[in-house]
Structure formats: C-alpha cells, structure tokens
N, C-alpha and C positions, 0 to 999 in steps of 0.2 A: 352408682354408675358402673357399667361394665368397662374394664380396663381395655384400652386400645392396644391391639397387637398387630404389628405390621408384617408384611411378607419377609422383610430382611431380618426381623427378630426371629420369626419361625425358622428361617433358613439357618441362622446362627445357632439356634437351639438344636436343630437336627444335625448340624455339622459337629458340634461339641457342646454338650450341656454345661461343661465346666467353663468354657469360654463365655457362654451366654450368662452364666452366673456372675462372672467378673464384670461384664458390661452392663447387665441389667439388675443384678442383685446388689453388688457393691457400687454400681454405677460409675465405672471407671473407663477412661480411654487413655491411650498413650499421649504423653506430652509432645512427642515427635513422631510423625508418621513415617513409615517405611516408604521406599521409592514408589512401589506399585500403587499403594493407597494414595500417596500424595499426588502422583500423576493423575490418577483417576478423579480425585476430588477437584483439583484445580482445572483439569480439562473439562469436567462437567460444568464448572462455574463459567468458563469461557463460552462454551456452547449454549448454556442457558442465557447468558447475557446477549449473545449474538441473536439467537432466534426470538428472544423476547421483543426485540426491536420490530418484529414483523408480524406480531399477533394480529390477525384479522385484517391485514393489509390487502388491498386489491391489486391484481396484476395491472401493469401499464407498460406502454412501449418504453423500452430501455431499462426496465427494472432489472437489477442485477443482484445476485445473492451475495456478492462479496465486493462491494464498493470499498474503497480505501477507508472511508470514514466509518462505515459499519464494522469492518474488521478491526480497526484500531480501537473503537469503542469497546468491543468485546475483549480484545487482548489486554486492555488496560486493567482488567480484573487480575491479571497475573502479578501485579505489584503488591502481592500479599505474602510476605516471606514466611508467615506462620504455616503456610501450606507446603511451601517448597523452597528450601534455602540453598539447595545445591545449584550453583550457577550453571554447571554443565547440563544437568538434567532440565533446568528451566529453559535454557537455550534450545535444547533438543525438542522440548514440548512446544515451544513457540514455533519452531520450524515446521513441526508436524501439523500444527493447527493452521498455519499460513498455507501450507500445501493443501490441506483439507478444503479450505475456503476457495482456493483456486480450482481444485478438482471438481467441486460441486457448484461452481459459479453458474448462476442462472436457474438454480433449482426452484426458486420461489416464483418463477414464471409458470411452473407446473404444479407446485404445491402451495396451499394456503396453511399457515400455522394457526391452529385453533387454540392451543394451550401449551404453556411451558411450566413445568413443575407446579401444576395446579393440584391442590389436594382434593381428593374425593373420599367418601366413606360409604361402606356397605354395611347396613344394619347398625350403624353407630358403634361398630366394634372393629372393623377392618379398614384402617386408613391407608391410602396409597397415593403416591405422587408420580405419575408417568413423566419421564423426561420431556416428552413432547407428544402432542396429538396433532396430526396434519390431515388435510383433506385435498384430494386431487381436484384441480380446478375444472377439469373437463368431465370426468366420470363421476365425481362425488364420493369416490372411495375414501373411507376414513381409516387411518392406521395409527396405532399406538407405537411410539418409537422409544427404543432404549439405546442410549449411547454406551459403547464399551471401548475402553482403552486396553489393548491386548498385545501380548508378545506374538501370539499366533491366533489366527482367526478360529472361531468355533467351527467344529465339524458339523455336518448335517445331523449326525446321530446325537451329538451333544445338544444341539438346538432342539431336537425332537423331544427331549426328556426334561428340558428346563421349565420350571413352573411359573416364573415371575410374570411374563407377558400373558400367559394363558389366564392367570388369576385376574390381571388387570382388565383384559378384554371381557372376561365373564362378568366381573363386578360392574363394569360400566354398562354392560347390556342389562343387568338386573336393575341398575339404577334408572335405566330408561334411555340411554344413549345409543345411537346407531354407530356400531364399530364393526368394520369388515375384517380386520386382521391386525397384524403387528409387524414390526420391522426391527431387526438388529442392525444398528448403525455402528460398524466396527472400524476403529482406527488402530492400525498396527504400528507399534513403536520399535519393532525389531530393526536394527540398524541396516542389515543387509537385505531387507525385504524388497522384493521386486514389485509387490503389490501392497500398497499402504492402506487402501480403503476398500471396504466391501459392505454392501447392504443386502440383507437377506430378508425377504418378505415371507411371513409365515401365517398360516391359518390353523385353526384348532377345531377338532371335533367336539361336539357337545359332551361326549363322554369324558374327554380329557379335561375340559373346563370344569365339569361337575366334580370329577375326582380331585383335582387340585384345590378347588374351593372347599370341598368337604375336609380334605387333609388340613387346610389352613384353619378351619374351625376346630377340629379335634386337637391339633397341637396347641392352638391358642388357649384352649381350656386347660390343658396340662400346664402351660406356663402360668396361667392365673392361679392354679393351685399352689405352685411353688412360690408365687409372690405373697401368698397368705402366710407363709412360714417365717419364723424368725431367721435371721441371716445364718446363724450357726447351723440350724436344721437344714436350711436350703443348701448350704455348702456341703454338708455331710450326705446329702441325698442325690447329688449329681456326680457324674463320672467323666473321666477324660476319654476322649476318642484319640488315644495316643498313637501317632504314627509319624514317620518322617514327612509324609506328604501333608498331613494336617498341621503339624507343629512347627516346621522349620521357619515359616513366615508369620506365625501367630504373634500378634502384638502383646499377648499375655504370657508368652513363653517363660520369661524370667520369673514372673510372679507365680505361675503354675509350678515351675521347678522348685522354687523356694518352699511352697506349701508341701509339695510331694516329698521333699527331702527333710523337712523340718528345720530348715536353716534359720538362723537368727537374722534379724534386720529386716523383717517383713514390713514393719511400719515405715522405716526409712525408705525402703524401695518404693512403696506406694507414694510417699510424699515427693520423692525426687523424679520418678519415672512416669507417674500417671497424674491425671487431673479428672475433675468431674465430667461425666459423659454429657455431651451437649446434644446427643441424638434424641429425637422424640417428636411427638405430635401434640398439638394443643387440644385440650378437651374443650367442652362447650363453654366452660367458665374462663378459658384462656390459660389454664395451667398446663405445664409440660407433662405429658404422660409418655414414658418410654414404652 
C-alpha cells in the first residue's frame, strides 16, 4: 500500500528535511509544546468542538451562534492541561475565544456547517482534514475554512502563495465535491491589537491548484524514498535549513544542536524531552500511518 503523505508533512519536509526526519523518521514530538503551538492546538480543539455542534443544522428563528450553553460546551475542552499548562496563557486564550464567539454571534443564520475535521483522501495517498466546510444558506456557496491563531494577520501576498487551502479545494473537486473557494479564519492574540478577528475569502486559479497538487505528489514520492532507508542512512542524507528564522522556535532545536556538535547525552535528551509522535492518519486497516 502506498504510504499516506499529508500536506503538513510535505510542508515540514520542505521547511527543513532534518526536522522532518526527527518527526517522521525517529517519530518524535516534544513532551511540552511551546506557547504558539499549544495555543493553536487548544484553540483548534475549542473551535472544532463548537462548530461540531451545528453540523447540518437548519436555520430557525432565534438561532444564535454563541448561546451560553454552546460556548461553554466548547470551552470545556480547555480543561486539558497537557496542551496548555500556563494559567496566564490559558486565561488569555479563553478571553480571545469568548470575544470571538460574541463577534461572530449569529453567523449560523447565514452559514450551514457541512463538516468539521472530516478526513478525505485523494487517490488513497493524500489524506487531508479541513478544519471546516461551510455552505451559504442563501447562495449555496461552499467554502473550505482554515482556522489560524496568529500574532499578526497574514498579508494578502502571503495568502496568495500559501498552498494548503488550494490543495484542499483542488482535491475535493477531484473527488467530486462542489467547492467554490476557501476562507482563512484568523484570530489575533496580540495583546494591543485593535482588530482581533479577520476572515479572508480566497479563490484559486486552475493553474495554481494543479501546480500545488503536482508539487504535493512529487515531494511525497521523495519522502517515500527516504522512508525506505534505514534510519542511519536517512539521517545522513538530510540537511538542516539552518537560520535564525527557521530554528529559534523549532521544537527539535536541542536535539539538532546535540547531533550537530556531537555532544554526549543524546539518548537521555530524547527520553526526557521527547515522546512518540502521535500525528498521523489511519490506513485502510486502521493502523496509524505518519
């Protein structure tokens, strides 16, 4: 069976093939997440829990997007200290999310939630889970939505070059779904931000979709070739994309530096600072495939 390779794995490989090796070769992840990753993980869980309550619900008089009960049900997901143990950061995230639900109160009168974190596959080799798919109740327009917790909103030029949603829209169309475009749902956690929330709807040319899906396939094949190698050969065959921008917040910085400098204590570092990678998709038999 062809190994499943996701968009996020391709993205990590292109960002730094050494980081990709640690995550998917040695199959490691940090025991403790950094603030940015923890905020994003837990924030996504809350939004997933919230919107999952409304999948395929019909509009009705008085339907509200943020009733007290609905919001509290979603926020109860935050009682998971393994994701975010910093009480200050946890409080800030709760306030941000409560503000978000108030800001978009009533949105479900306009939009129907079709799917939340539902897995799809293209050609049984490209798995993907859009954060949400929604349909406009009047026009029938269907959008793939990606939630982003950011310090600053993405610029238009950055959005234009990002591949994830273009791949998802293109793959869904190839599978046979009607999809009109996509939306970045951005939540800004910057403390002095005058604007906390922004949604940007995007469409994609056929050329862009075809290019990104082609690149997904090409890079996935390269990754599969590395996976066939013994770990020592794989490790010796990949290189660091070493820069302050790329490395300063990398969860594998300590391990990478230890390997680079030939320091002792690598095994102890792995045992104390890392754990088995839980990221992956289920194959047809139900086994996890990173």
